[in-house]
N, C-alpha and C positions, 0 to 999 in steps of 0.2 A: 541610536539603529533610525534617525528620519523613519521614526513610524508614521502612519496616517494618524493625524488628529482631526477631530472636528465634528466624528462622529459623533450621535448620542447627542447633538445640541437641546434638541426638548430637555432630555433629564436633566442638562446643565443646568437649564432657567429654572428649571421646575423646581431644583433645591435651594436655587438662587433667589425662589421667590415664597423659600419656607412652604412648599406645598409636595406632596405626595412626587418620587421622580418621574412616576407612569403609574398609568391609571391600574388599578388591579395589584402593584407591588406591595399594599401596608407598610409601607415605610413614611417617616418623615426625614427633615434634613438631619432632628434628630438623633433618629435610629436608621441607619445604611441598609441597603440593601443584601442581603447576602447569600452570592448564588454558588453553588457549587458545582461546577465540573467535571464529569468522568472522561481518560483519557488513557490511551496506553501507551506512550510515551512518558521515560521516564522521568521526571520533573527535572535532576539537572542537564537535560536538553535538549532543553530551549521553553517547557511551559511554564517554568516557575519565574523565567527574566519576562516570559510576555504578560504572565499573571502581573508580575511585580508592576511595571510598568503604566500598566491599565489603574493601577491599584492607587497607585502613585496618582493618576491625573485625574481618577472618578472618585473621590471619597462618599459618593453619595450608593456608590455600587460596589461594592467591594467582592472580590472572586476568590472560592478558596479551589484548590486543582487536587482530583482525588486520582490517583493510579489505579487504574487495572491495568493485569495481564491480558494481551491481546493472544490470548489458546481460549479452546471450549469452557475451562474451568471461569476464566475471568472474565468473559461474556455471559457466561452464564451467572455469576456474583452482580453484573450489570445490571440484567435482567431482572434476577429477583432485589434487587434493592429498589427498581422501578416498580417493580410489581406490590412489593411490600408496605408501599411508601415511604420509603428513605429518602433523605434530601441527595435527589439529583436534580438539575436545571437544564443542564447541558451535558452530552453525549456526543463521546466519538464513534461513526462507526465505520468499520474497516472494510466491510465488502457490505455490496448491492444485497447478501440473499440475509446479510444481519438486519439489515436496514429492513426489509421489507418485512420481516418476522415482526419486527417491531409495532411499524405500520401495521400488521394485521393484527396485533395485540393493545393497538390504540394507546400506544405508549412515546409516540411521534406526532407532535404537531405541525398540521397542515400549516405551511408557509404561506400559503396566499392570504391568507387575513394580513396577512404584512403588504403594504403596497407601496412604500419606500424604497426597496431597491431590487432589480430587477438583476436575477441572477444570470438569465442566458445573456444577457447585454454584458455581465461583468466576469465571468468563468471562458462566454463562448461556447462552439456549439459541443466542445466535449462533454461538458455539465448537462447534458440531455441523457448520458445515458445514464443518470441518478435520478430520472425519475419514476416516480413510481405511479403505477395507474395515471399517468397525465401530468403529474403533480410533484413540487416538492415540499418533502420532509423532512430537510436538511439542506446544506448548503459546501459544495464541495471544495475547499477550500484547500486546496494542496495542488504539486504537480506529481506524479509519480510514474517518477521513472524507472523500470527495468533495465538489467545490463549484466553484464559480463565484464566484472572486476579482472583487470590483469597483471605480472607482475612482469612492467616494461621494460628491468633487463635479463629476463627470461628472456624474453620475447625476442629481443636485438642477441641474446646467445645463441638462439636457434633460427638467427637469421627469419624473423617471423611479423609481417607488419601488422600492424594493430587494426583489424577489417571495421566497416563501414557499414558492411551488411555481409552473410553470407550464411550458408547452413548448417542443419546439426551435422551432416558427414564431413563438411570443413572443420568444424569443433574439434567433433571424433580423432581426425588425423592432425590438427593440431594438439591435444592433448599425446597423441604417439610422439609429437616431437619434443616435447616438453617435459613427458615422465622423467625422473633421472631413482635411477636403483628400484627399492620400492617403496618408493615415492608414485602419490598418485597426479596425473597433470588438471584432473580437473574435479571439483566437487562443488554441490549446490545446498545451498539452503532450501528446508523443503516447503518455505510459504510460497516458493513461485515453481517447485518442481514439477508440477504436473501442468503448466500453463503451455506449453506448448500443443496440447490435446486444443485447451481450450482456443488457442490461435485459431484453430482450423474449424472448431466447431461452431465459435460466437458467426464464424463465417457463413458457414454451409447449414447448419441447425443441428441441434442436437436429437432434433426428431426427420424423419425424411418424409416425404409427400403423403406416401401412407398411414402415418403417425406412429412408427413405428421406430424403434432408439437407432441410431445413428450412430455409437461406439463402436458398431465393427467397420466404420471408415478405415480406406486403409491406410491414411497416415495414421493416424491413432497404431497400427498393427505394426507400423513403420518405427515410428516413436518408442514402443515396447523394446523390438528386436534391438532398435540402435542402442541404446542402453543399456540391453543385458549386454549388449555385447562388447561396451566400452567395460561392464562391471565385473564377465566373466573370460572374455576373451582376450581383448585386451591389459586388462586390469588397471586401468589410468584410472577412474573413479568406485569408490566406495562401494561394494556391495550394498544392498537398503539395509541387510538385516544389521551391518557392522554398524552401521549410520543412526540406526534407529535405537540401536540395544548403545552402539556406548555415548546416544546424545550428544553427537560429534559436535564441537564449539567453531563451527565454517568459520565463522569472523577468524577468530584468534588463530587458527589453522592456518588461510591464509593471509594474514598481516604479521606472521613470525616468516614466512617465506616458506612456509614448506612445501603448499600446493600453490600453482603458478596464475589457475583459475579460477574464479569462483563466481556460480549463478547468483542474483543476491539483488535486492531493490536499493533506491536513496538512501537510503537507514543506514548503511555500512560506513556513510561518511560519519556517522555517530563515535564510531571508534575507531575511524582509520586518520579522524582528528584527535586524537586522544592519545600522545606518544607516551603518557607514564603507561596506562595498563597494556598498552599494544605497540611497544617501541618498534621499528622498523627502519631499515636503511634499503629499501628500493622504491622507483616511482612507480603510482599506479596509473594505468592507463584503463580505459573505456571502450568498450563495444558492444552496438545491440544486442538481444538477445536473438540467436540465429532461427532458422523457421527452416521447417519440415518443408516447405513445399519447393520446387525446384524453382519458381517464376516471383521472382522479388515482388512482379504488380498484385499478387493474391496473398500477401501478407500482410496482417496486420498483429500489432504487437499489445503486450496487457500493460496498461499506462494507464494516458487518459486522468483525469482528478481522481483524486481520493482523500480519506480526511471529511468526510460527510457529517457534517455535526450539526445535531437534530436538538432541538428544547423538548425537552418532557412535556407531554400534553397536558399531563398530573400537576407542572410546577405552577405553583400560583403568585410565580414569580415570571412570568411569561416574556411583559415588554422591556421590563430590564435584562433579560435575558436577551432579548433580541437585540436592543442596543450593542451589547458588550460583542452578540455575533458579526453585527454590521462591521465594528472596528476591526475585530480581530481577520476577519476575510481580507480589508480593504490594506493591509499591511503591519494592522497590531502584532499578526502571528510572525514577521520575519524572523526573529530569533529563533523560530522552530528548523532554518534552514541549515541551522549548525549541525542537525540530525535528518538530513538532506531532503526537508520534506521546503519548498520553493512553492512563493503564494503565487496562486492560481489568477486571482484576480489581475483585470488590466491596469486597475489606481494601485497597484505594490509596487514598491519600489527595489526591482529586480539588483539594482546594485546594492544595494544595502543587502538585501538577500543572497548574492555570489558573495560577497565578504562575510557576508555571518556563515555559509554554507563549507568556506574553505579557511576561513582568519587566517592566521599566519602559515598558515601549511603550503602556501601556492604555491612553492617549489617540490613537494613530496608529490603531484601531480603533474601528471601531462594533459594541460587546461585545454588544448586544442580538441582534444576526442573527450573529455570531461565536459566541455560546452557544446560539443555536438550532439552528446542521448540526452543534457539536460534541458537544450534549447534548439538545437538545429536539423533534429531527426522528423526529417516528415512521416516517417512510416505512419500512415492509420493505426489509431489507437482501438483497443477495447475495453471495460470494466469487468473483469469475471459475474456474471447473477447466475451460475449454476446453482438450484436450491443446494442447502446442505445434503439432503437425505441423501443425493446426487453424485453430491463431490464422496461422501462417506463410502457408497457402494461403491464406487467405481474404485475410491484406491484400497477396500479391503478384497478386491478381487486381484487388481496387478503385485499387489505386496504380495500377495502367495505363487504370482509368477515370477517376478524376482528372489523369493524363497525359494526357489527350487520346488515347491510343492501344486502346482499342475501348469501343464505348457499354457504354449501361446494361445491354441486356439480354443483351449479350455477357458482359458481366461477372456480371450473378447467373445466368448460364448455367454461366457458366467453375468459378463458385464451386460451385456445385449438383454439376456432374460429379464435380470433383476430390472435394470430401467425400465423393460417393455411393462411388468410388473407394477414398479412405481408409475409411469406413466395413464395404466389404465385406470387406475386408483384415483390419481387425481387429475381426470379429465372434466 
């Protein structure tokens, strides 16, 4: 994979001199340091290859990968493991809210203690979104594009172009034209489901100038109305209740050719490259996530950088963990691109990453649109930073609306009321 080498030379030279590889690692050349890295990606989707590549070249520091599922239960399992002193040396944060909570709990190491790696210089301006109280408690390692995956043949049959920028109203029209029989025209992975609200409020502010909730912003209401219309009137996207109760496997539904548009992130590539479990006979094209605002200049898209890897503040092997993290960030992680995770570092070899991203399946993708959403789209990005409590209260209320148990106005008012209570308690 043409992986970056040469990082961690101090460890290598120490080991060669029969000394401890790094101060405080508690190891000699006869007893290698063993690090445990916890992450949410299945090992076969890149992590194991990364670990194997490192372990072959670094006998003095061996790494084991521990998978946790990136959901509420999985994140609780990781936090519990750290709090109770189980073996966790490095761990991946998938949201800034999770990272912030871990910093508050004293679980993530302040990386300013290391001075030999400039995160801002390596990762660029988007890294700033991951600073917590002005400091880095992890390295944001991946580019994290979100997009609408499209069945290119279905678009061609409906005489629809692949958009490079569009609105939710335009997507709604596409869904109507692409709907066939009882099938839907559009489905969504639940992880980015609420992103349209955050693309607005990350810029406008979650609170107004007077300190009260901004969840009654007109575009929040528009998002609710648009999706509800697609669910109930157009019948072009599944009712939320149906999707949640059936635990609809949206990737499988899209890749089977059943539904022609899917709102998802770059992890789709993990499945779309897997023709054994997800055989398909159509080309996948890619479009940016649509915007609520009419003016393109007012739009920011979720994305930026992700996979924020921290070192456990309680680990006794912090320097060894740092050697691995630098190597991982600068290109060692290239095999992760097979699952849609592109290296963020300017020193990583992007050609290797793209080869890993699509493997031998390049003829099954519309490469122009793929390269556009992965590399060329210049729309500004944001990283979701809303506290989990606000995420939860908001989803509890809009779910009632989509389930027909409260009106649009009641829903907006309930979100505002509960958010105001939260803001008062957390002044």
